[in-house]
ZATI-494181 format. One record per residue (C-alpha): residue number from 0; residue in three letters; x, y negated, z. Coordinates in pm, 1 decimal, padded with zeros to 6 digits. Last residue first. Example, Ala and Ser with C-alpha at 12.3 -4.5 7.8 and 13.67 -1.06 7.14 Angstrom:
@n=1 | res=Ser | x=01367.0 | y=00106.0 | z=00714.0;
@n=0 | res=Ala | x=01230.0 | y=00450.0 | z=00780.0;
END
This chain:
@n=202 | res=Unk | x=06431.3 | y=08126.5 | z=10652.3;
@n=201 | res=Unk | x=06437.3 | y=07811.6 | z=10438.3;
@n=200 | res=Unk | x=06373.2 | y=07867.5 | z=10068.1;
@n=199 | res=Unk | x=06607.2 | y=07805.4 | z=09777.5;
@n=198 | res=Unk | x=06796.5 | y=07561.0 | z=09560.7;
@n=197 | res=Unk | x=07170.2 | y=07512.1 | z=09605.7;
@n=196 | res=Unk | x=07401.4 | y=07249.1 | z=09460.9;
@n=195 | res=Unk | x=07772.5 | y=07182.3 | z=09504.0;
@n=194 | res=Unk | x=07988.9 | y=06892.6 | z=09388.3;
@n=193 | res=Unk | x=08362.8 | y=06949.3 | z=09368.9;
@n=192 | res=Unk | x=08630.1 | y=06687.9 | z=09435.3;
@n=191 | res=Unk | x=08912.0 | y=06493.3 | z=09271.7;
@n=190 | res=Unk | x=08874.8 | y=06696.3 | z=08951.0;
@n=189 | res=Unk | x=08496.9 | y=06640.0 | z=08912.0;
@n=188 | res=Unk | x=08422.3 | y=07012.4 | z=08920.9;
@n=187 | res=Unk | x=08051.8 | y=07090.2 | z=08917.7;
@n=186 | res=Unk | x=07907.2 | y=07364.9 | z=09135.3;
@n=185 | res=Unk | x=07639.4 | y=07630.3 | z=09144.5;
@n=184 | res=Unk | x=07356.7 | y=07793.7 | z=09332.5;
@n=183 | res=Unk | x=07005.4 | y=07860.6 | z=09209.8;
@n=182 | res=Unk | x=06692.2 | y=08045.2 | z=09315.8;
@n=181 | res=Unk | x=06811.3 | y=08153.6 | z=09659.2;
@n=180 | res=Unk | x=06517.2 | y=08359.7 | z=09776.5;
@n=179 | res=Unk | x=06672.7 | y=08694.0 | z=09874.3;
@n=178 | res=Unk | x=06937.6 | y=08536.1 | z=10098.7;
@n=177 | res=Unk | x=06682.6 | y=08315.5 | z=10271.7;
@n=176 | res=Unk | x=06840.4 | y=07974.1 | z=10316.5;
@n=175 | res=Unk | x=06972.4 | y=07877.0 | z=10657.9;
@n=174 | res=Unk | x=07057.4 | y=07514.7 | z=10578.7;
@n=173 | res=Unk | x=07416.9 | y=07541.4 | z=10694.3;
@n=172 | res=Unk | x=07451.9 | y=07886.7 | z=10537.5;
@n=171 | res=Unk | x=07349.1 | y=07762.7 | z=10193.1;
@n=170 | res=Unk | x=07593.0 | y=07471.6 | z=10218.9;
@n=169 | res=Unk | x=07869.4 | y=07712.5 | z=10322.8;
@n=168 | res=Unk | x=07786.3 | y=07926.5 | z=10021.7;
@n=167 | res=Unk | x=07817.9 | y=07625.1 | z=09792.5;
@n=166 | res=Unk | x=08183.2 | y=07573.7 | z=09882.6;
@n=165 | res=Unk | x=08418.1 | y=07398.6 | z=10128.7;
@n=164 | res=Unk | x=08144.9 | y=07186.6 | z=10281.8;
@n=163 | res=Unk | x=08138.5 | y=06815.8 | z=10369.5;
@n=162 | res=Unk | x=07953.5 | y=06702.5 | z=10680.3;
@n=161 | res=Unk | x=08075.9 | y=06362.3 | z=10797.9;
@n=160 | res=Unk | x=08129.9 | y=06198.2 | z=10461.0;
@n=159 | res=Unk | x=08089.9 | y=05844.5 | z=10597.6;
@n=158 | res=Unk | x=08456.1 | y=05831.3 | z=10695.3;
@n=157 | res=Unk | x=08606.0 | y=05906.7 | z=10357.3;
@n=156 | res=Unk | x=08965.4 | y=05965.3 | z=10473.1;
@n=155 | res=Unk | x=09232.3 | y=05786.0 | z=10273.5;
@n=154 | res=Unk | x=09470.0 | y=06026.9 | z=10098.1;
@n=153 | res=Unk | x=09532.8 | y=05804.0 | z=09796.3;
@n=152 | res=Unk | x=09297.2 | y=06012.8 | z=09583.1;
@n=151 | res=Unk | x=09019.5 | y=05976.4 | z=09838.8;
@n=150 | res=Unk | x=08969.1 | y=06220.8 | z=10124.7;
@n=149 | res=Unk | x=08682.6 | y=06444.1 | z=10244.9;
@n=148 | res=Unk | x=08516.4 | y=06512.3 | z=09908.8;
@n=147 | res=Unk | x=08414.1 | y=06877.4 | z=09950.0;
@n=146 | res=Unk | x=08063.7 | y=06813.2 | z=09817.4;
@n=145 | res=Unk | x=07690.4 | y=06830.4 | z=09889.8;
@n=144 | res=Unk | x=07364.7 | y=06879.8 | z=09701.5;
@n=143 | res=Unk | x=07043.0 | y=07039.5 | z=09821.3;
@n=142 | res=Unk | x=06703.6 | y=07132.1 | z=09680.7;
@n=141 | res=Unk | x=06511.7 | y=07295.9 | z=09965.5;
@n=140 | res=Unk | x=06174.9 | y=07468.5 | z=09930.2;
@n=139 | res=Unk | x=06041.8 | y=07493.4 | z=10286.2;
@n=138 | res=Unk | x=05946.4 | y=07849.1 | z=10380.0;
@n=137 | res=Unk | x=06024.1 | y=07813.8 | z=10750.1;
@n=136 | res=Unk | x=06010.2 | y=07453.8 | z=10867.0;
@n=135 | res=Unk | x=06304.6 | y=07227.0 | z=10797.3;
@n=134 | res=Unk | x=06536.5 | y=07042.1 | z=11034.2;
@n=133 | res=Unk | x=06826.9 | y=06871.2 | z=10863.4;
@n=132 | res=Unk | x=07190.0 | y=06980.1 | z=10845.6;
@n=131 | res=Unk | x=07416.1 | y=06701.0 | z=10977.3;
@n=130 | res=Unk | x=07443.7 | y=06394.0 | z=10760.9;
@n=129 | res=Unk | x=07643.7 | y=06218.3 | z=10488.6;
@n=128 | res=Unk | x=07769.2 | y=06531.5 | z=10310.9;
@n=127 | res=Unk | x=07408.6 | y=06640.8 | z=10260.9;
@n=126 | res=Unk | x=07331.6 | y=06335.0 | z=10050.2;
@n=125 | res=Unk | x=07148.8 | y=06497.0 | z=09758.2;
@n=124 | res=Unk | x=06867.7 | y=06603.9 | z=09988.5;
@n=123 | res=Unk | x=06544.3 | y=06705.3 | z=09820.3;
@n=122 | res=Unk | x=06291.9 | y=06869.2 | z=10050.4;
@n=121 | res=Unk | x=05971.8 | y=07050.3 | z=09946.8;
@n=120 | res=Unk | x=05681.9 | y=07177.1 | z=10162.0;
@n=119 | res=Unk | x=05817.4 | y=07096.3 | z=10510.8;
@n=118 | res=Unk | x=06067.2 | y=06866.5 | z=10679.3;
@n=117 | res=Unk | x=06116.1 | y=06797.4 | z=11050.2;
@n=116 | res=Unk | x=06240.0 | y=06443.4 | z=11118.0;
@n=115 | res=Unk | x=06503.6 | y=06306.4 | z=11356.2;
@n=114 | res=Unk | x=06800.0 | y=06386.9 | z=11130.5;
@n=113 | res=Unk | x=06619.1 | y=06209.7 | z=10848.3;
@n=112 | res=Unk | x=06667.7 | y=05875.1 | z=11020.2;
@n=111 | res=Unk | x=06373.4 | y=05671.0 | z=10894.0;
@n=110 | res=Unk | x=06304.7 | y=05344.6 | z=10718.7;
@n=109 | res=Unk | x=06014.0 | y=05456.0 | z=10504.9;
@n=108 | res=Unk | x=05929.2 | y=05481.4 | z=10136.0;
@n=107 | res=Unk | x=05588.9 | y=05586.4 | z=10003.9;
@n=106 | res=Unk | x=05540.1 | y=05708.4 | z=09649.4;
@n=105 | res=Unk | x=05222.7 | y=05838.4 | z=09480.9;
@n=104 | res=Unk | x=05102.6 | y=05485.1 | z=09411.3;
@n=103 | res=Unk | x=05403.9 | y=05386.5 | z=09202.5;
@n=102 | res=Unk | x=05334.0 | y=05014.9 | z=09156.5;
@n=101 | res=Unk | x=05613.9 | y=04865.1 | z=09368.0;
@n=100 | res=Unk | x=05873.1 | y=05123.9 | z=09254.2;
@n=99 | res=Unk | x=06206.9 | y=04953.0 | z=09186.4;
@n=98 | res=Unk | x=06145.3 | y=04606.8 | z=09327.3;
@n=97 | res=Unk | x=05926.5 | y=04592.9 | z=09635.3;
@n=96 | res=Unk | x=05922.6 | y=04945.6 | z=09772.0;
@n=95 | res=Unk | x=06269.1 | y=05067.4 | z=09671.9;
@n=94 | res=Unk | x=06431.2 | y=04729.4 | z=09739.2;
@n=93 | res=Unk | x=06266.2 | y=04709.6 | z=10080.9;
@n=92 | res=Unk | x=06387.7 | y=05065.8 | z=10151.5;
@n=91 | res=Unk | x=06744.6 | y=04964.8 | z=10067.5;
@n=90 | res=Unk | x=06717.1 | y=04666.7 | z=10300.8;
@n=89 | res=Unk | x=06602.0 | y=04883.7 | z=10590.4;
@n=88 | res=Unk | x=06891.0 | y=05129.2 | z=10558.5;
@n=87 | res=Unk | x=06812.5 | y=05452.3 | z=10745.3;
@n=86 | res=Unk | x=06662.0 | y=05618.0 | z=10437.9;
@n=85 | res=Unk | x=06352.5 | y=05828.8 | z=10376.0;
@n=84 | res=Unk | x=06150.3 | y=05862.1 | z=10056.0;
@n=83 | res=Unk | x=05814.1 | y=06040.9 | z=10054.5;
@n=82 | res=Unk | x=05678.9 | y=06152.9 | z=09718.6;
@n=81 | res=Unk | x=05323.1 | y=06270.0 | z=09662.6;
@n=80 | res=Unk | x=05279.0 | y=06510.5 | z=09371.0;
@n=79 | res=Unk | x=05051.7 | y=06447.8 | z=09074.2;
@n=78 | res=Unk | x=05319.2 | y=06343.2 | z=08823.4;
@n=77 | res=Unk | x=05552.8 | y=06632.5 | z=08915.4;
@n=76 | res=Unk | x=05814.7 | y=06668.7 | z=08642.0;
@n=75 | res=Unk | x=05804.4 | y=06309.3 | z=08516.3;
@n=74 | res=Unk | x=05776.5 | y=06188.5 | z=08875.9;
@n=73 | res=Unk | x=06094.2 | y=06379.9 | z=08964.9;
@n=72 | res=Unk | x=06304.6 | y=06235.8 | z=08682.2;
@n=71 | res=Unk | x=06181.4 | y=05881.0 | z=08749.7;
@n=70 | res=Unk | x=06267.6 | y=05931.4 | z=09120.6;
@n=69 | res=Unk | x=06625.2 | y=06053.8 | z=09071.5;
@n=68 | res=Unk | x=06795.4 | y=05764.2 | z=08891.9;
@n=67 | res=Unk | x=06666.7 | y=05456.3 | z=09076.9;
@n=66 | res=Unk | x=06605.6 | y=05642.1 | z=09403.1;
@n=65 | res=Unk | x=06764.0 | y=05344.5 | z=09579.8;
@n=64 | res=Unk | x=06929.0 | y=05546.7 | z=09861.6;
@n=63 | res=Unk | x=06712.8 | y=05855.2 | z=09930.9;
@n=62 | res=Unk | x=06885.1 | y=05982.2 | z=10243.3;
@n=61 | res=Unk | x=06611.1 | y=06245.5 | z=10250.8;
@n=60 | res=Unk | x=06372.7 | y=06279.3 | z=09957.1;
@n=59 | res=Unk | x=06048.9 | y=06451.0 | z=10060.5;
@n=58 | res=Unk | x=05825.4 | y=06609.0 | z=09798.5;
@n=57 | res=Unk | x=05457.2 | y=06658.9 | z=09873.0;
@n=56 | res=Unk | x=05159.4 | y=06849.5 | z=09736.3;
@n=55 | res=Unk | x=05239.8 | y=07216.0 | z=09693.1;
@n=54 | res=Unk | x=05591.5 | y=07174.6 | z=09556.3;
@n=53 | res=Unk | x=05599.2 | y=07455.7 | z=09496.9;
@n=52 | res=Unk | x=05336.8 | y=07716.5 | z=09406.2;
@n=51 | res=Unk | x=05486.6 | y=07785.9 | z=09063.9;
@n=50 | res=Unk | x=05807.6 | y=07893.6 | z=09236.3;
@n=49 | res=Unk | x=05973.5 | y=08160.7 | z=09024.3;
@n=48 | res=Unk | x=05756.7 | y=08097.8 | z=08719.7;
@n=47 | res=Unk | x=06051.2 | y=08075.0 | z=08484.3;
@n=46 | res=Unk | x=05930.8 | y=07723.5 | z=08403.7;
@n=45 | res=Unk | x=05954.2 | y=07618.1 | z=08769.8;
@n=44 | res=Unk | x=06307.7 | y=07751.5 | z=08807.3;
@n=43 | res=Unk | x=06419.6 | y=07595.1 | z=08479.1;
@n=42 | res=Unk | x=06272.9 | y=07258.9 | z=08586.0;
@n=41 | res=Unk | x=06466.0 | y=07276.1 | z=08912.6;
@n=40 | res=Unk | x=06787.0 | y=07341.1 | z=08719.4;
@n=39 | res=Unk | x=06729.1 | y=07047.5 | z=08485.3;
@n=38 | res=Unk | x=06620.7 | y=06805.0 | z=08757.8;
@n=37 | res=Unk | x=06920.8 | y=06881.5 | z=08978.2;
@n=36 | res=Unk | x=07168.5 | y=06855.9 | z=08690.3;
@n=35 | res=Unk | x=07005.0 | y=06527.6 | z=08590.2;
@n=34 | res=Unk | x=07070.7 | y=06390.9 | z=08939.0;
@n=33 | res=Unk | x=07427.5 | y=06523.4 | z=08929.1;
@n=32 | res=Unk | x=07511.3 | y=06367.1 | z=08592.7;
@n=31 | res=Unk | x=07362.0 | y=06031.6 | z=08694.1;
@n=30 | res=Unk | x=07561.7 | y=06015.0 | z=09016.4;
@n=29 | res=Unk | x=07876.8 | y=06125.3 | z=08837.3;
@n=28 | res=Unk | x=07838.3 | y=05863.5 | z=08565.2;
@n=27 | res=Unk | x=07786.2 | y=05587.8 | z=08821.0;
@n=26 | res=Unk | x=07440.4 | y=05430.8 | z=08850.1;
@n=25 | res=Unk | x=07424.4 | y=05445.9 | z=09232.7;
@n=24 | res=Unk | x=07778.2 | y=05308.1 | z=09242.2;
@n=23 | res=Unk | x=07661.6 | y=04996.1 | z=09056.7;
@n=22 | res=Unk | x=07401.3 | y=04940.8 | z=09328.0;
@n=21 | res=Unk | x=07662.4 | y=04952.6 | z=09602.3;
@n=20 | res=Unk | x=07872.7 | y=04695.2 | z=09415.2;
@n=19 | res=Unk | x=07572.4 | y=04467.6 | z=09361.7;
@n=18 | res=Unk | x=07447.2 | y=04487.3 | z=09722.2;
@n=17 | res=Unk | x=07594.4 | y=04149.3 | z=09825.1;
@n=16 | res=Unk | x=07404.2 | y=03992.4 | z=09536.0;
@n=15 | res=Unk | x=07069.0 | y=04081.4 | z=09700.4;
@n=14 | res=Unk | x=06802.6 | y=03869.4 | z=09530.1;
@n=13 | res=Unk | x=06976.2 | y=03831.2 | z=09193.0;
@n=12 | res=Unk | x=07131.1 | y=04179.8 | z=09201.9;
@n=11 | res=Unk | x=06795.0 | y=04339.4 | z=09286.2;
@n=10 | res=Unk | x=06619.4 | y=04140.1 | z=09012.9;
@n=9 | res=Unk | x=06871.2 | y=04251.9 | z=08750.0;
@n=8 | res=Unk | x=06817.0 | y=04611.0 | z=08865.4;
@n=7 | res=Unk | x=06442.5 | y=04574.6 | z=08814.8;
@n=6 | res=Unk | x=06484.7 | y=04408.9 | z=08473.1;
@n=5 | res=Unk | x=06703.9 | y=04687.4 | z=08330.0;
@n=4 | res=Unk | x=07067.1 | y=04613.1 | z=08253.5;
@n=3 | res=Unk | x=07236.5 | y=04647.3 | z=07917.3;
@n=2 | res=Unk | x=07609.3 | y=04645.1 | z=07854.7;
@n=1 | res=Unk | x=07777.4 | y=04489.3 | z=07553.8;
@n=0 | res=Unk | x=08125.2 | y=04586.5 | z=07428.0;
END
């Protein structure tokens, strides 16, 4: 069986071979499924006219990682919207800026701890399990994903999952969504853990 690899990813592996395993994880079936799930449900919300006014002009992606799956989906949906990517890993941000999206003028990526930033307009955080709930101004459109994946199959604790939730309602409560403006909530069962997603406005 032959496997294809895009030129940008080939360049990342050549320049940063120690990141190959991490990069492969970012392309895993579950990662891809969940990013498409986000894009599909957000697109349904926009098309139903629920939030035609959002995003107004800027989308923030907290804990962005490489953005290799999510960003193309978002730019297809919102070609005129600025995108701001935040991650604490300096090398990851270099890869984002110099290899994956060097010519995407609407995108700026920064080395930044999202827990020290106050978000507005539109926030995407698909890494909620990796950080405490983030600060958002009232009315911010929040697209959030988390999970209940606290231990691996062999019982080993997943130490970087510091803020897992037991269900989607706990995620909603953590981020203080308005009860009357929750546009979507759901889950996907991956057998060893469940992935949760909520889309709505901050109180």
